[in-house]
MDAnalysis code that builds the backbone (N, CA, C; Angstrom):
import MDAnalysis as mda
import numpy as np

u = mda.Universe.empty(651, n_residues=217, atom_resindex=np.repeat(np.arange(217), 3), trajectory=True)
u.add_TopologyAttr("name", ["N", "CA", "C"] * 217)
u.add_TopologyAttr("resid", np.arange(1, 218))
u.add_TopologyAttr("resname", ["MET", "THR", "TYR", "LEU", "GLN", "ALA", "VAL", "LEU", "ALA", "GLY", "ASP", "ARG", "ARG", "ALA", "ALA", "LEU", "ARG", "VAL", "THR", "LEU", "ASP", "ALA", "LEU", "ALA", "SER", "GLY", "MET", "SER", "VAL", "SER", "ASP", "VAL", "TYR", "ILE", "ASP", "VAL", "LEU", "GLN", "PRO", "ALA", "GLN", "HIS", "GLU", "ILE", "GLY", "ARG", "MET", "TRP", "ALA", "SER", "ASN", "GLU", "ILE", "THR", "VAL", "ALA", "ARG", "GLU", "HIS", "THR", "ALA", "THR", "ALA", "ILE", "THR", "GLN", "TYR", "VAL", "ILE", "ALA", "GLN", "LEU", "TYR", "ASP", "ARG", "MET", "PRO", "VAL", "PRO", "GLU", "SER", "ALA", "SER", "PHE", "ARG", "GLY", "ASN", "ALA", "LEU", "VAL", "THR", "GLY", "VAL", "GLU", "GLY", "GLU", "LEU", "HIS", "GLN", "VAL", "GLY", "ALA", "ASN", "MET", "VAL", "ALA", "ASP", "VAL", "LEU", "GLN", "ALA", "ASP", "GLY", "TRP", "ARG", "MET", "ARG", "PHE", "LEU", "GLY", "THR", "HIS", "LEU", "PRO", "ASN", "LEU", "ASP", "ILE", "LEU", "ASN", "ALA", "ILE", "GLU", "GLU", "TYR", "GLU", "PRO", "LEU", "LEU", "LEU", "GLY", "ILE", "SER", "THR", "THR", "ILE", "LEU", "SER", "ASN", "LEU", "ALA", "VAL", "ALA", "GLY", "ASP", "LEU", "ILE", "GLU", "GLU", "VAL", "ARG", "ARG", "ASN", "PHE", "ASP", "ARG", "GLU", "VAL", "ARG", "ILE", "VAL", "VAL", "GLY", "GLY", "GLY", "ALA", "PHE", "GLY", "ALA", "ASP", "PRO", "LYS", "VAL", "TRP", "ARG", "ASP", "LEU", "GLY", "ALA", "HIS", "GLY", "TYR", "GLY", "ARG", "ASP", "LEU", "ARG", "ASP", "ALA", "CYS", "HIS", "VAL", "ALA", "ASP", "GLN", "LEU", "LEU", "PRO", "ARG", "SER", "THR", "GLY", "THR", "VAL", "ALA", "PRO", "GLY"])
u.atoms.positions = np.array([
    [-6.031, 17.013, 4.749],
    [-6.621, 15.845, 5.420],
    [-5.538, 14.783, 5.624],
    [-5.437, 14.257, 6.843],
    [-4.484, 13.188, 7.101],
    [-5.057, 11.860, 6.615],
    [-4.181, 10.847, 6.560],
    [-4.644, 9.530, 6.129],
    [-5.702, 8.990, 7.082],
    [-5.464, 9.113, 8.390],
    [-6.435, 8.612, 9.364],
    [-7.782, 9.297, 9.192],
    [-7.783, 10.602, 9.014],
    [-9.042, 11.329, 8.804],
    [-9.752, 10.831, 7.550],
    [-8.982, 10.559, 6.508],
    [-9.579, 10.116, 5.242],
    [-10.258, 8.766, 5.384],
    [-9.575, 7.818, 6.029],
    [-10.179, 6.483, 6.131],
    [-11.353, 6.477, 7.093],
    [-11.267, 7.283, 8.146],
    [-12.395, 7.349, 9.075],
    [-13.601, 8.026, 8.423],
    [-13.338, 8.900, 7.468],
    [-14.430, 9.547, 6.730],
    [-14.962, 8.659, 5.615],
    [-14.314, 7.530, 5.391],
    [-14.735, 6.632, 4.321],
    [-14.395, 7.155, 2.941],
    [-13.389, 8.026, 2.851],
    [-13.040, 8.689, 1.594],
    [-11.836, 7.984, 0.964],
    [-12.126, 7.071, 0.075],
    [-11.071, 6.266, -0.543],
    [-10.136, 7.105, -1.402],
    [-10.697, 8.028, -2.175],
    [-9.871, 8.868, -3.049],
    [-8.931, 9.756, -2.233],
    [-9.446, 10.327, -1.156],
    [-8.611, 11.187, -0.321],
    [-7.498, 10.385, 0.339],
    [-7.806, 9.166, 0.782],
    [-6.786, 8.321, 1.412],
    [-5.666, 8.011, 0.434],
    [-6.030, 7.641, -0.784],
    [-5.010, 7.357, -1.795],
    [-4.209, 8.613, -2.111],
    [-4.886, 9.754, -2.184],
    [-4.195, 11.006, -2.514],
    [-3.158, 11.339, -1.441],
    [-3.471, 11.086, -0.168],
    [-2.501, 11.338, 0.905],
    [-1.240, 10.513, 0.687],
    [-1.408, 9.253, 0.336],
    [-0.238, 8.385, 0.161],
    [0.547, 8.755, -1.092],
    [-0.145, 9.124, -2.156],
    [0.567, 9.526, -3.379],
    [1.317, 10.836, -3.162],
    [0.745, 11.739, -2.374],
    [1.451, 12.975, -2.036],
    [2.706, 12.665, -1.218],
    [2.595, 11.676, -0.342],
    [3.758, 11.283, 0.457],
    [4.869, 10.740, -0.437],
    [4.494, 9.938, -1.441],
    [5.488, 9.436, -2.393],
    [6.124, 10.584, -3.158],
    [5.300, 11.546, -3.576],
    [5.814, 12.681, -4.331],
    [6.771, 13.528, -3.499],
    [6.614, 13.488, -2.177],
    [7.490, 14.264, -1.294],
    [8.834, 13.582, -1.075],
    [8.965, 12.347, -1.568],
    [10.244, 11.649, -1.448],
    [10.216, 10.401, -0.603],
    [9.088, 10.088, 0.020],
    [9.007, 8.856, 0.802],
    [8.970, 7.652, -0.127],
    [9.552, 6.537, 0.313],
    [9.442, 5.289, -0.433],
    [8.101, 4.641, -0.113],
    [7.715, 3.646, -0.903],
    [6.468, 2.932, -0.618],
    [6.559, 2.262, 0.749],
    [7.711, 1.671, 1.060],
    [7.881, 1.047, 2.376],
    [7.713, 2.068, 3.488],
    [8.254, 3.277, 3.296],
    [8.087, 4.334, 4.297],
    [6.615, 4.684, 4.484],
    [5.874, 4.729, 3.390],
    [4.439, 5.030, 3.487],
    [3.722, 3.933, 4.274],
    [4.059, 2.676, 3.985],
    [3.483, 1.571, 4.753],
    [3.769, 1.756, 6.242],
    [5.043, 2.044, 6.556],
    [5.502, 2.070, 7.944],
    [5.030, 3.308, 8.689],
    [5.113, 4.472, 8.042],
    [4.887, 5.737, 8.740],
    [3.502, 6.341, 8.517],
    [2.739, 5.807, 7.560],
    [1.400, 6.345, 7.286],
    [0.330, 5.287, 7.539],
    [0.407, 4.168, 6.831],
    [-0.643, 3.152, 6.943],
    [-0.632, 2.453, 8.301],
    [0.554, 2.042, 8.744],
    [0.624, 1.275, 9.988],
    [0.113, 2.049, 11.202],
    [0.540, 3.296, 11.430],
    [-0.002, 4.026, 12.583],
    [-1.515, 4.227, 12.499],
    [-2.009, 4.458, 11.293],
    [-3.455, 4.640, 11.142],
    [-4.207, 3.367, 11.502],
    [-3.705, 2.218, 11.046],
    [-4.362, 0.952, 11.364],
    [-4.328, 0.671, 12.865],
    [-3.209, 0.981, 13.500],
    [-3.133, 0.796, 14.955],
    [-4.160, 1.664, 15.674],
    [-4.296, 2.913, 15.245],
    [-5.248, 3.814, 15.883],
    [-6.686, 3.379, 15.628],
    [-6.963, 2.894, 14.436],
    [-8.303, 2.388, 14.131],
    [-8.632, 1.202, 15.023],
    [-7.665, 0.305, 15.188],
    [-7.878, -0.835, 16.078],
    [-8.126, -0.406, 17.509],
    [-7.368, 0.591, 17.971],
    [-7.567, 1.094, 19.335],
    [-8.954, 1.714, 19.489],
    [-9.363, 2.501, 18.496],
    [-10.656, 3.154, 18.566],
    [-11.796, 2.146, 18.561],
    [-11.634, 1.088, 17.759],
    [-12.668, 0.049, 17.747],
    [-12.727, -0.676, 19.094],
    [-11.556, -1.019, 19.653],
    [-11.516, -1.751, 20.919],
    [-12.107, -0.940, 22.065],
    [-12.002, 0.388, 21.991],
    [-12.532, 1.241, 23.056],
    [-13.924, 1.780, 22.733],
    [-14.555, 1.213, 21.678],
    [-15.920, 1.586, 21.291],
    [-16.051, 3.047, 20.859],
    [-14.968, 3.615, 20.346],
    [-15.035, 4.972, 19.819],
    [-15.562, 4.995, 18.389],
    [-15.451, 3.874, 17.685],
    [-16.015, 3.745, 16.344],
    [-16.759, 2.413, 16.258],
    [-17.672, 2.324, 15.329],
    [-18.450, 1.101, 15.149],
    [-17.647, 0.062, 14.362],
    [-18.128, -1.163, 14.397],
    [-17.516, -2.228, 13.605],
    [-17.586, -1.881, 12.120],
    [-18.727, -1.317, 11.690],
    [-18.883, -0.952, 10.281],
    [-17.840, 0.092, 9.866],
    [-17.585, 1.053, 10.739],
    [-16.601, 2.088, 10.404],
    [-15.194, 1.500, 10.371],
    [-14.909, 0.585, 11.301],
    [-13.601, -0.080, 11.308],
    [-13.417, -0.887, 10.042],
    [-14.459, -1.623, 9.628],
    [-14.377, -2.422, 8.410],
    [-14.164, -1.530, 7.185],
    [-14.868, -0.408, 7.142],
    [-14.717, 0.510, 6.011],
    [-13.291, 1.045, 5.938],
    [-12.751, 1.466, 7.077],
    [-11.391, 1.997, 7.109],
    [-10.383, 0.942, 6.665],
    [-10.564, -0.286, 7.130],
    [-9.648, -1.358, 6.760],
    [-9.756, -1.681, 5.278],
    [-10.984, -1.676, 4.754],
    [-11.166, -1.933, 3.319],
    [-10.479, -0.857, 2.482],
    [-10.533, 0.380, 2.933],
    [-9.856, 1.462, 2.202],
    [-8.349, 1.245, 2.226],
    [-7.809, 0.843, 3.373],
    [-6.370, 0.569, 3.445],
    [-5.987, -0.583, 2.524],
    [-6.824, -1.609, 2.438],
    [-6.550, -2.697, 1.493],
    [-6.527, -2.174, 0.060],
    [-7.440, -1.280, -0.267],
    [-7.467, -0.667, -1.600],
    [-6.181, 0.123, -1.849],
    [-5.763, 0.909, -0.867],
    [-4.556, 1.725, -1.017],
    [-3.328, 0.840, -1.187],
    [-3.246, -0.234, -0.415],
    [-2.131, -1.175, -0.548],
    [-2.063, -1.717, -1.972],
    [-3.217, -2.071, -2.515],
    [-3.247, -2.609, -3.884],
    [-2.749, -1.577, -4.898],
    [-3.068, -0.296, -4.670],
    [-2.620, 0.747, -5.583],
    [-1.126, 1.033, -5.442],
    [-0.611, 0.927, -4.221],
    [0.801, 1.221, -3.974],
    [1.715, 0.071, -4.392],
    [1.190, -1.129, -4.412],
    [2.044, -2.298, -4.649],
    [2.798, -2.194, -5.979],
    [2.122, -1.758, -7.020],
    [2.783, -1.655, -8.326],
    [3.844, -0.564, -8.355],
    [3.832, 0.325, -7.374],
    [4.835, 1.383, -7.298],
    [6.029, 0.977, -6.431],
    [5.953, -0.205, -5.842],
    [7.031, -0.673, -4.977],
    [8.128, -1.307, -5.824],
    [9.365, -0.844, -5.699],
    [10.440, -1.416, -6.517],
    [10.695, -2.869, -6.160],
    [10.931, -3.679, -7.172],
    [11.260, -5.089, -6.966],
    [12.760, -5.257, -7.188],
    [13.476, -5.820, -6.232],
    [14.925, -5.985, -6.401],
    [15.247, -6.840, -7.625],
    [16.390, -6.574, -8.212],
    [16.857, -7.409, -9.310],
    [17.053, -8.833, -8.808],
    [16.827, -9.803, -9.696],
    [16.902, -11.202, -9.288],
    [18.260, -11.544, -8.686],
    [19.310, -10.889, -9.164],
    [20.649, -11.184, -8.657],
    [20.819, -10.763, -7.202],
    [19.964, -9.832, -6.738],
    [20.098, -9.342, -5.363],
    [19.068, -9.936, -4.413],
    [18.257, -10.881, -4.896],
    [17.278, -11.517, -4.014],
    [17.980, -12.224, -2.860],
    [17.409, -12.134, -1.681],
    [18.010, -12.722, -0.493],
    [17.571, -14.170, -0.282],
    [16.553, -14.594, -1.003],
    [16.017, -15.936, -0.851],
    [14.512, -15.899, -0.801],
    [13.894, -17.054, -0.717],
    [12.442, -17.145, -0.670],
    [11.929, -16.880, 0.741],
    [10.795, -16.199, 0.812],
    [10.119, -15.959, 2.083],
    [8.632, -16.203, 1.898],
    [7.977, -16.610, 2.973],
    [6.554, -16.913, 2.938],
    [5.911, -16.273, 4.158],
    [4.782, -15.590, 3.968],
    [4.038, -14.974, 5.062],
    [2.610, -15.488, 5.030],
    [2.075, -15.795, 6.200],
    [0.736, -16.379, 6.273],
    [0.100, -16.074, 7.621],
    [-1.197, -16.306, 7.686],
    [-1.917, -16.305, 8.952],
    [-2.516, -17.680, 9.171],
    [-2.596, -18.110, 10.418],
    [-3.057, -19.462, 10.723],
    [-4.572, -19.582, 10.561],
    [-5.048, -20.798, 10.616],
    [-6.481, -21.036, 10.527],
    [-7.202, -20.324, 11.674],
    [-8.281, -19.620, 11.339],
    [-9.010, -18.839, 12.321],
    [-8.583, -17.387, 12.381],
    [-7.478, -17.060, 11.714],
    [-6.984, -15.680, 11.684],
    [-7.633, -14.937, 10.516],
    [-8.475, -13.974, 10.831],
    [-9.253, -13.283, 9.807],
    [-8.696, -11.912, 9.455],
    [-7.706, -11.432, 10.196],
    [-7.127, -10.114, 9.948],
    [-5.940, -10.262, 8.996],
    [-6.033, -9.614, 7.843],
    [-5.065, -9.847, 6.782],
    [-4.191, -8.641, 6.464],
    [-4.630, -7.435, 6.801],
    [-3.927, -6.233, 6.350],
    [-2.495, -6.190, 6.869],
    [-2.306, -6.462, 8.155],
    [-0.971, -6.400, 8.730],
    [-0.021, -7.385, 8.076],
    [-0.486, -8.616, 7.888],
    [0.354, -9.635, 7.249],
    [0.688, -9.248, 5.816],
    [-0.290, -8.665, 5.123],
    [-0.065, -8.211, 3.746],
    [1.031, -7.152, 3.705],
    [0.983, -6.194, 4.622],
    [1.989, -5.143, 4.642],
    [3.368, -5.706, 4.970],
    [3.438, -6.654, 5.900],
    [4.720, -7.288, 6.217],
    [5.302, -7.952, 4.977],
    [4.462, -8.695, 4.249],
    [4.933, -9.383, 3.042],
    [5.482, -8.384, 2.023],
    [4.783, -7.278, 1.825],
    [5.214, -6.291, 0.835],
    [6.522, -5.616, 1.242],
    [6.638, -5.248, 2.513],
    [7.844, -4.563, 2.979],
    [9.048, -5.500, 2.926],
    [8.859, -6.767, 3.274],
    [9.956, -7.730, 3.167],
    [10.357, -7.932, 1.709],
    [9.379, -7.938, 0.822],
    [9.699, -8.073, -0.597],
    [10.544, -6.889, -1.060],
    [10.172, -5.696, -0.649],
    [10.945, -4.513, -1.021],
    [12.350, -4.567, -0.431],
    [12.508, -5.317, 0.659],
    [13.806, -5.435, 1.316],
    [14.659, -6.546, 0.716],
    [14.168, -7.169, -0.361],
    [15.011, -8.112, -1.083],
    [14.572, -9.563, -1.066],
    [13.433, -9.855, -0.420],
    [12.980, -11.240, -0.358],
    [12.071, -11.571, -1.537],
    [12.209, -12.780, -2.051],
    [11.304, -13.283, -3.090],
    [10.086, -13.834, -2.359],
    [9.005, -13.064, -2.395],
    [7.904, -13.260, -1.455],
    [6.754, -14.071, -2.028],
    [6.180, -14.902, -1.157],
    [4.880, -15.517, -1.428],
    [3.985, -15.250, -0.220],
    [2.898, -14.511, -0.444],
    [1.938, -14.207, 0.613],
    [0.741, -15.122, 0.444],
    [0.493, -15.954, 1.443],
    [-0.584, -16.951, 1.352],
    [-1.936, -16.402, 1.777],
    [-1.958, -15.215, 2.368],
    [-3.198, -14.747, 2.961],
    [-3.323, -15.295, 4.375],
    [-4.533, -15.293, 4.901],
    [-4.752, -15.774, 6.263],
    [-5.855, -16.834, 6.274],
    [-6.097, -17.384, 7.471],
    [-7.117, -18.406, 7.688],
    [-6.824, -19.664, 6.852],
    [-5.571, -20.123, 6.936],
    [-5.165, -21.342, 6.234],
    [-4.930, -22.474, 7.229],
    [-5.385, -23.678, 6.923],
    [-5.053, -24.831, 7.768],
    [-3.548, -25.065, 7.786],
    [-3.038, -25.550, 8.906],
    [-1.602, -25.771, 9.035],
    [-1.065, -26.718, 7.967],
    [-1.833, -27.714, 7.600],
    [-1.361, -28.662, 6.593],
    [-1.092, -27.961, 5.268],
    [-1.958, -27.039, 4.884],
    [-1.746, -26.305, 3.637],
    [-0.512, -25.415, 3.716],
    [-0.271, -24.834, 4.888],
    [0.928, -24.010, 5.057],
    [2.178, -24.885, 4.958],
    [2.155, -26.051, 5.579],
    [3.292, -26.970, 5.501],
    [3.541, -27.413, 4.063],
    [2.470, -27.661, 3.315],
    [2.629, -28.043, 1.904],
    [3.240, -26.897, 1.095],
    [2.852, -25.656, 1.424],
    [3.423, -24.506, 0.720],
    [4.909, -24.356, 1.037],
    [5.291, -24.637, 2.274],
    [6.713, -24.585, 2.636],
    [7.486, -25.650, 1.865],
    [6.924, -26.829, 1.766],
    [7.562, -27.907, 1.014],
    [7.747, -27.517, -0.447],
    [6.743, -26.864, -1.010],
    [6.791, -26.494, -2.427],
    [7.718, -25.301, -2.681],
    [7.652, -24.289, -1.804],
    [8.320, -23.018, -2.081],
    [9.725, -22.936, -1.482],
    [10.000, -23.772, -0.487],
    [11.318, -23.853, 0.162],
    [11.806, -22.484, 0.654],
    [11.029, -21.826, 1.521],
    [11.465, -20.522, 2.015],
    [12.565, -20.637, 3.065],
    [13.425, -19.624, 3.107],
    [14.361, -19.495, 4.214],
    [13.692, -18.828, 5.406],
    [12.670, -18.001, 5.115],
    [12.010, -17.200, 6.136],
    [10.511, -17.444, 6.097],
    [9.925, -17.710, 7.263],
    [8.479, -17.896, 7.388],
    [7.945, -16.865, 8.370],
    [6.980, -16.041, 7.918],
    [6.322, -15.093, 8.794],
    [4.920, -15.572, 9.131],
    [4.593, -15.585, 10.414],
    [3.274, -16.031, 10.876],
    [2.597, -14.884, 11.607],
    [1.418, -14.493, 11.134],
    [0.668, -13.396, 11.734],
    [-0.476, -13.946, 12.585],
    [-0.542, -13.470, 13.829],
    [-1.611, -13.885, 14.733],
    [-2.052, -12.684, 15.553],
    [-3.275, -12.250, 15.351],
    [-3.786, -11.092, 16.087],
    [-4.750, -11.493, 17.200],
    [-5.282, -12.704, 17.136],
    [-6.301, -13.146, 18.083],
    [-5.673, -14.103, 19.091],
    [-5.828, -13.811, 20.384],
    [-5.189, -14.612, 21.422],
    [-5.537, -16.089, 21.331],
    [-6.784, -16.384, 20.989],
    [-7.212, -17.786, 20.930],
    [-6.528, -18.563, 19.813],
    [-5.877, -17.841, 18.871],
    [-5.177, -18.517, 17.784],
    [-3.717, -18.829, 18.098],
    [-3.248, -18.438, 19.280],
    [-1.858, -18.705, 19.627],
    [-1.558, -20.197, 19.672],
    [-2.518, -20.977, 20.141],
    [-2.302, -22.424, 20.200],
    [-2.131, -23.005, 18.802],
    [-2.906, -22.512, 17.843],
    [-2.778, -22.978, 16.457],
    [-1.424, -22.576, 15.891],
    [-1.019, -21.326, 16.185],
    [0.297, -20.875, 15.738],
    [1.402, -21.721, 16.355],
    [1.242, -22.066, 17.634],
    [2.228, -22.920, 18.286],
    [2.320, -24.294, 17.652],
    [1.177, -24.861, 17.300],
    [1.175, -26.158, 16.606],
    [1.901, -26.060, 15.267],
    [1.653, -24.955, 14.542],
    [2.308, -24.779, 13.247],
    [3.819, -24.658, 13.417],
    [4.252, -23.852, 14.381],
    [5.685, -23.694, 14.620],
    [6.326, -25.036, 14.961],
    [5.657, -25.816, 15.794],
    [6.187, -27.133, 16.157],
    [6.320, -28.034, 14.932],
    [5.309, -28.006, 14.062],
    [5.351, -28.840, 12.862],
    [6.451, -28.383, 11.904],
    [6.609, -27.080, 11.771],
    [7.652, -26.570, 10.873],
    [9.029, -26.972, 11.388],
    [9.251, -26.827, 12.676],
    [10.565, -27.160, 13.230],
    [10.809, -28.665, 13.184],
    [9.752, -29.448, 13.317],
    [9.922, -30.899, 13.253],
    [10.245, -31.355, 11.828],
    [9.573, -30.748, 10.853],
    [9.713, -31.216, 9.472],
    [10.835, -30.547, 8.699],
    [11.176, -29.297, 9.093],
    [12.156, -28.560, 8.305],
    [13.372, -28.136, 9.120],
    [13.330, -28.372, 10.408],
    [14.452, -28.171, 11.316],
    [15.107, -26.818, 11.088],
    [16.396, -26.771, 10.742],
    [17.142, -25.519, 10.645],
    [17.021, -24.857, 9.283],
    [16.227, -25.423, 8.396],
    [16.128, -24.861, 7.048],
    [15.283, -23.594, 6.995],
    [14.370, -23.403, 7.950],
    [13.423, -22.289, 7.912],
    [13.524, -21.494, 9.209],
    [13.667, -20.177, 9.082],
    [13.626, -19.300, 10.242],
    [12.224, -18.716, 10.363],
    [11.662, -18.763, 11.580],
    [10.268, -18.396, 11.819],
    [10.203, -17.083, 12.588],
    [9.538, -16.095, 11.985],
    [9.310, -14.806, 12.630],
    [7.811, -14.627, 12.802],
    [7.379, -14.296, 14.004],
    [5.954, -14.113, 14.268],
    [5.663, -12.636, 14.525],
    [4.400, -12.259, 14.363],
    [3.975, -10.898, 14.626],
    [2.473, -10.832, 14.777],
    [1.983, -9.676, 15.193],
    [0.549, -9.506, 15.403],
    [0.231, -9.244, 16.861],
    [-0.955, -8.710, 17.086],
    [-1.350, -8.289, 18.422],
    [-1.345, -9.380, 19.468],
    [-1.589, -10.622, 19.080],
    [-1.625, -11.708, 20.060],
    [-0.271, -11.896, 20.724],
    [0.802, -11.684, 19.969],
    [2.137, -11.851, 20.536],
    [2.551, -10.647, 21.365],
    [1.985, -9.486, 21.075],
    [2.330, -8.298, 21.838],
    [1.807, -8.318, 23.257],
    [0.819, -9.161, 23.534],
    [0.240, -9.210, 24.873],
    [1.204, -9.793, 25.895],
    [2.147, -10.614, 25.462],
    [3.126, -11.250, 26.352],
    [4.463, -11.271, 25.629],
    [5.456, -10.520, 26.127],
    [6.728, -10.416, 25.403],
    [7.515, -11.712, 25.309],
    [7.112, -12.737, 26.064],
    [7.853, -13.991, 26.047],
    [7.161, -15.096, 25.259],
    [5.922, -14.877, 24.858],
    [5.145, -15.983, 24.300],
    [5.749, -16.519, 23.005],
    [6.383, -15.651, 22.200],
    [6.951, -16.131, 20.935],
    [8.078, -17.124, 21.192],
    [8.846, -16.882, 22.245],
    [9.903, -17.835, 22.598],
    [9.300, -19.138, 23.097],
    [8.270, -19.019, 23.932],
    [7.632, -20.216, 24.480],
    [7.071, -21.103, 23.372],
    [6.607, -20.499, 22.285],
    [6.031, -21.269, 21.183],
    [7.084, -21.796, 20.208],
    [8.325, -21.353, 20.363],
    [9.404, -21.915, 19.550],
    [9.774, -21.120, 18.318],
    [9.275, -19.885, 18.188],
    [9.669, -19.058, 17.047],
    [11.110, -18.585, 17.219],
    [11.715, -18.191, 16.116],
    [13.084, -17.688, 16.160],
    [13.149, -16.188, 16.412],
    [12.046, -15.478, 16.151],
    [12.039, -14.045, 16.347],
    [10.633, -13.486, 16.348],
    [10.502, -12.257, 16.851],
    [9.208, -11.572, 16.930],
    [9.360, -10.158, 16.397],
    [8.532, -9.792, 15.419],
    [8.536, -8.443, 14.873],
    [7.397, -7.639, 15.447],
    [7.729, -6.591, 16.189],
    [6.688, -5.770, 16.826],
    [5.904, -4.949, 15.814],
    [6.570, -4.583, 14.706],
    [5.936, -3.777, 13.672],
    [6.652, -4.049, 12.356],
    [6.313, -3.300, 11.329],
    [6.877, -3.561, 10.005],
    [8.394, -3.375, 9.982],
    [8.858, -2.282, 10.558],
    [10.303, -2.023, 10.546],
    [11.038, -3.094, 11.352],
    [10.469, -3.476, 12.485],
    [11.118, -4.472, 13.332],
    [11.135, -5.839, 12.654],
    [10.112, -6.161, 11.877],
    [10.090, -7.439, 11.158],
    [11.273, -7.539, 10.206],
    [11.578, -6.446, 9.504],
    [12.742, -6.435, 8.605],
    [14.033, -6.565, 9.394],
    [14.102, -5.887, 10.532],
    [15.298, -5.950, 11.373],
    [15.536, -7.370, 11.881],
    [14.479, -8.016, 12.354],
    [14.613, -9.379, 12.861],
    [15.039, -10.331, 11.741],
    [14.462, -10.158, 10.548],
    [14.859, -10.984, 9.402],
    [16.343, -10.805, 9.109],
    [16.834, -9.562, 9.202],
    [18.256, -9.296, 8.971],
    [19.128, -9.992, 10.010],
    [18.655, -10.035, 11.251],
    [19.432, -10.682, 12.300],
    [19.484, -12.197, 12.104],
    [18.346, -12.778, 11.731],
    [18.277, -14.233, 11.591],
    [18.958, -14.719, 10.324],
    [18.870, -13.934, 9.262],
    [19.450, -14.305, 7.969],
    [20.251, -13.120, 7.463],
    [21.470, -12.965, 7.966],
    [22.255, -11.765, 7.656],
    [22.409, -11.534, 6.166],
    [22.203, -10.293, 5.776],
    [22.259, -9.913, 4.372],
    [23.658, -10.083, 3.795],
    [24.681, -9.769, 4.568],
    [26.036, -9.731, 4.038],
    [26.620, -11.107, 3.764],
    [26.215, -12.101, 4.569],
    [26.827, -13.423, 4.430],
    [25.925, -14.440, 3.781],
    [24.594, -14.207, 3.859],
    [23.650, -15.194, 3.343],
    [23.563, -16.435, 4.204],
    [24.183, -16.381, 5.401],
    [24.140, -17.530, 6.291],
    [22.987, -17.421, 7.254],
    [22.627, -18.538, 7.875],
    [21.544, -18.583, 8.834],
    [22.127, -18.433, 10.226],
    [21.605, -17.470, 10.984],
    [22.080, -17.303, 12.354],
    [21.606, -18.463, 13.212],
    [22.403, -18.912, 14.165],
    [22.000, -20.037, 15.011],
    [20.811, -19.682, 15.877],
    [20.052, -20.723, 16.242],
    [18.900, -20.482, 17.112],
    [17.886, -21.578, 16.994],
])
């Protein structure tokens, strides 16, 4: 049984078993996120949007993936403190109810060396700004899947750049940004991650691992 078949069948144990078998075969937890969970979530979203599955089935599949993420998290290696690249923060704006994608981004970035704080989603911009003030991240990830939330994300980006200027690099992701390849630039973000692997790549470009310096932009 594949992972997609397991979650569509509502079989939580089978879904977890698929991912644990993948780990046993030599895949890293990040690889499982990228090559197993992410494609399944994309397909579930497509099936829901085209009315191939019900909302209840989509919710069940997503809940199972959240369960699997929770089980895999403790198996994800945490870099030694000496190799941490700096603080990073991932969040979804107010009105953003989809959390799985942002959660996976936070975990994969953490495995890539970032000291991560995941705020969850549906947070007012003021609370996100207060968290940035408290946590002092070099990297801020903003997840937006709903087109109507782009304006809120744009307001947040404007506030972050006004208050923190060059101290924070902003990477955005989610389905809302995929609808227009230029919208992330128009809103003032420093980069756009199309998927989990690309989010890590963009972070590397903006905050190079070898130098620890901030790329201009």
